C-alpha positions as CSV (number, residue, x, y, z in Angstrom):
1,M,-0.1,-0.2,0.2
2,R,2.7,2.8,0.7
3,D,4.8,1.8,-2.9
4,L,1.1,2.2,-4.4
5,T,0.9,5.8,-2.1
6,E,4.6,6.7,-3.3
7,A,3.9,6.1,-6.8
8,F,0.4,8.0,-6.8
9,S,2.1,10.8,-5.4
10,T,5.3,10.7,-7.9
11,A,2.6,10.6,-10.8
12,L,1.1,13.7,-9.3
13,R,4.1,15.5,-9.2
14,M,5.2,14.1,-12.7
15,I,1.9,15.6,-14.4
16,L,1.7,19.0,-12.2
17,G,5.8,19.3,-12.7
18,G,5.8,19.0,-16.6
19,D,7.4,15.8,-16.9
20,P,9.5,16.2,-20.2
21,E,9.0,11.8,-20.9
22,L,5.5,12.1,-19.9
23,L,4.9,15.4,-22.2
24,E,6.5,13.7,-25.2
25,I,4.2,10.6,-25.1
26,V,1.4,12.7,-24.4
27,R,2.3,15.1,-27.6
28,L,2.9,12.4,-29.6
29,S,-0.7,10.8,-28.9
30,L,-2.1,13.8,-29.4
31,E,-0.4,14.4,-32.7
32,V,-1.4,10.5,-33.8
33,S,-4.9,10.7,-32.9
34,T,-5.7,13.8,-34.2
35,A,-4.2,13.2,-37.3
36,A,-6.2,10.0,-37.5
37,L,-9.3,11.8,-36.7
38,F,-8.7,14.4,-39.4
39,L,-8.1,11.6,-42.1
40,A,-11.3,10.0,-40.6
41,A,-13.4,13.0,-40.7
42,C,-12.5,13.9,-44.8
43,V,-13.3,10.7,-45.7
44,G,-16.3,9.8,-43.6
45,L,-18.3,12.6,-43.5
46,P,-18.7,12.4,-47.4
47,L,-19.1,8.5,-47.3
48,G,-21.8,8.8,-44.6
49,G,-23.7,11.6,-46.6
50,L,-23.4,9.5,-49.7
51,V,-24.7,6.2,-47.9
52,A,-27.4,8.2,-46.5
53,L,-28.8,9.9,-49.4
54,L,-27.9,7.9,-52.8
55,R,-29.7,4.7,-54.1
56,F,-27.6,2.3,-55.7
57,P,-27.4,-1.1,-56.1
58,G,-25.6,-2.3,-52.7
59,R,-26.6,0.5,-50.9
60,R,-28.1,-1.1,-47.9
61,F,-25.0,-3.8,-47.7
62,V,-22.6,-1.0,-47.3
63,A,-24.9,0.6,-44.3
64,I,-24.7,-2.5,-42.8
65,L,-21.2,-3.2,-43.0
66,L,-20.2,0.5,-42.2
67,N,-22.3,-0.3,-38.7
68,A,-20.5,-3.8,-38.6
69,L,-16.9,-2.6,-39.2
70,M,-17.5,-0.2,-36.2
71,G,-16.6,-3.5,-34.3
72,L,-13.4,-4.0,-35.8
73,P,-10.9,-5.8,-33.4
74,P,-8.3,-3.2,-32.9
75,V,-5.6,-6.1,-33.2
76,V,-6.9,-7.7,-36.7
77,V,-6.8,-3.7,-38.1
78,G,-3.0,-3.9,-36.1
79,L,-2.2,-7.3,-38.1
80,L,-3.9,-6.4,-42.0
81,V,-2.2,-2.6,-41.7
82,Y,1.1,-4.4,-41.0
83,L,1.0,-7.1,-43.6
84,M,0.7,-3.7,-46.0
85,L,3.1,-1.9,-44.7
86,S,5.5,-5.0,-44.2
87,R,8.5,-5.3,-46.9
88,S,6.8,-8.3,-48.6
89,G,3.3,-5.9,-48.5
90,P,1.9,-3.4,-50.9
91,L,3.1,-0.8,-49.6
92,G,6.2,-2.1,-47.9
93,G,8.4,0.7,-50.5
94,L,7.2,3.3,-48.4
95,G,9.0,2.7,-45.4
96,W,5.7,3.5,-43.2
97,L,6.2,0.6,-40.8
98,F,7.1,1.2,-37.0
99,T,6.4,4.8,-37.6
100,P,4.2,7.7,-36.6
101,T,2.4,7.7,-39.8
102,A,1.8,3.7,-39.3
103,M,0.1,4.3,-36.4
104,I,-2.1,7.1,-38.0
105,L,-3.4,4.8,-40.5
106,A,-4.3,2.1,-38.5
107,Q,-6.3,4.5,-36.2
108,F,-8.0,6.1,-39.1
109,V,-8.4,2.6,-40.2
110,L,-10.1,1.7,-36.8
111,I,-12.2,5.2,-36.7
112,V,-13.4,5.7,-40.2
113,P,-16.4,3.2,-39.9
114,I,-17.3,5.2,-36.7
115,V,-17.2,8.4,-38.6
116,A,-19.1,7.4,-41.5
117,S,-22.0,5.2,-39.9
118,L,-22.8,8.1,-37.4
119,T,-22.7,10.6,-40.1
120,R,-24.9,8.4,-42.5
121,Q,-27.8,8.3,-39.3
122,V,-27.0,11.7,-38.7
123,V,-28.5,13.2,-42.6
124,E,-30.8,10.5,-42.7
125,D,-32.6,11.7,-39.9
126,L,-32.0,15.4,-41.5
127,W,-33.1,14.4,-44.8
128,E,-36.4,13.2,-43.8
129,E,-36.7,16.6,-41.8
130,Y,-35.9,19.2,-44.5
131,E,-36.5,16.5,-47.7
132,S,-39.6,18.2,-49.3
133,Q,-38.1,21.9,-48.2
134,L,-34.2,21.1,-50.2
135,R,-36.3,19.6,-53.1
136,S,-38.5,22.9,-53.6
137,L,-35.4,25.0,-53.9
138,G,-33.9,22.7,-56.4
139,A,-31.6,20.7,-54.5
140,G,-31.5,16.9,-55.5
141,P,-29.7,14.2,-52.8
142,L,-26.1,14.9,-54.2
143,R,-26.5,18.9,-54.0
144,A,-27.8,18.4,-50.2
145,I,-25.3,16.4,-48.5
146,P,-23.2,19.7,-48.0
147,T,-25.9,21.4,-46.6
148,L,-27.1,18.8,-44.4
149,L,-23.7,18.3,-42.9
150,W,-23.2,21.8,-41.7
151,D,-27.1,21.8,-40.6
152,G,-25.8,18.9,-38.9
153,R,-22.6,20.1,-37.3
154,Y,-23.1,20.0,-33.8
155,R,-24.2,16.4,-33.8
156,L,-21.4,15.8,-36.3
157,V,-19.3,17.0,-33.6
158,T,-20.3,14.4,-31.3
159,T,-19.7,11.7,-33.8
160,L,-16.2,13.0,-33.8
161,L,-15.4,13.3,-30.6
162,A,-16.3,9.5,-29.9
163,G,-14.0,8.8,-32.9
164,F,-11.2,10.9,-31.3
165,G,-11.8,9.0,-28.0
166,R,-11.6,5.3,-29.5
167,A,-8.2,6.6,-31.4
168,I,-6.6,8.1,-28.5
169,A,-7.4,5.2,-26.3
170,E,-6.4,2.9,-28.6
171,V,-3.6,0.3,-27.5
172,G,-3.7,-3.1,-29.8
173,A,-3.0,-1.7,-33.4
174,V,-0.8,1.1,-32.8
175,I,1.9,-1.1,-30.5
176,I,1.5,-3.8,-33.7
177,V,2.8,-1.0,-36.2
178,G,4.5,1.3,-34.5
179,G,6.7,-1.2,-32.2
180,N,6.7,0.8,-29.2
181,I,9.8,2.7,-29.7
182,A,10.9,5.1,-27.0
183,H,10.8,9.0,-28.7
184,V,9.7,7.8,-32.0
185,T,6.3,5.7,-31.7
186,R,5.9,5.3,-27.6
187,V,2.3,6.8,-27.4
188,M,-0.3,6.9,-23.9
189,T,-1.4,3.3,-24.3
190,T,1.6,1.4,-25.5
191,A,3.7,3.3,-22.7
192,I,1.2,2.4,-20.0
193,A,1.1,-1.5,-20.9
194,L,5.2,-1.0,-21.0
195,E,5.7,0.6,-17.7
196,T,3.5,-1.7,-15.7
197,R,5.1,-4.6,-16.8
198,K,8.4,-2.9,-16.1
199,G,7.1,-2.0,-12.4
200,D,7.4,1.5,-13.1
201,L,4.1,2.4,-11.6
202,A,4.9,6.3,-11.4
203,L,5.4,6.8,-15.0
204,A,2.0,4.9,-15.9
205,L,0.0,6.0,-13.1
206,A,0.6,9.6,-14.4
207,L,-0.1,8.3,-18.0
208,G,-3.3,7.0,-17.2
209,L,-4.4,10.0,-15.5
210,V,-4.0,11.7,-18.2
211,L,-5.7,9.7,-20.3
212,L,-8.5,9.3,-17.7
213,G,-8.8,13.2,-17.7
214,M,-9.1,12.9,-21.7
215,S,-11.6,10.6,-21.7
216,L,-13.8,12.4,-18.8
217,G,-13.1,15.6,-21.0
218,I,-14.3,14.1,-24.6
219,N,-17.1,12.5,-22.8
220,A,-18.1,16.0,-21.6
221,A,-17.6,17.6,-24.3
222,A,-19.8,15.4,-26.3
223,S,-22.6,15.7,-23.6
224,L,-22.5,20.1,-23.7
225,V,-22.5,19.9,-27.5
226,T,-25.6,17.8,-27.4
227,E,-27.2,19.4,-25.5
228,F,-26.3,22.5,-27.0
229,A,-27.6,21.5,-30.4
230,R,-30.8,20.3,-28.8
231,R,-31.3,23.6,-27.3
232,R,-30.8,25.2,-30.8
233,E,-32.6,22.8,-32.3
234,G,-35.6,23.3,-29.9
């Protein structure tokens, strides 16, 4: 119990004192997850809108597939990305394996189905509400997508926050493709796993507290945005 108390006290001092190693790991985690979220938003938002409004063969299958992919096992994603980026893989020549770029790619694959699937639901709901008005203005389904994405921006912020929360807390995929290399690819989740195994509870606790704070902050922000959107629409 005494050792745990000392580790907790040291963890707090590391956080409050801005420990360089701690800050480096947190910074890389934020950079990787933010980049993955940005790419996922660029792909997932328009993809969700297209699946919501366009009628094409296999549309229902695509919608079901997006929902299914929301639950992708991270280690499977990590394995697939690893195979793609390995020397014998189709993208091996890029030299991305065991770099932050590989970690961004793995997180992107994980969260783009979340962004696309939740966006599809938001756009479908808005289309049901505004279809007659948009058609009267000469806007068909394809032209209506940007308008509906903008109108649903507050709901979509919650979608993006959900994607970011999944990305920042991921460990299985990033440790496979990143390798958990100190000062290169070590992020909060992989560092917590490593330091716990090494018995360095202070750093593990410090990172855990920061990650927990981020998770609570993301959930709080999502709740506030949802409440703001309801009041605005009401």
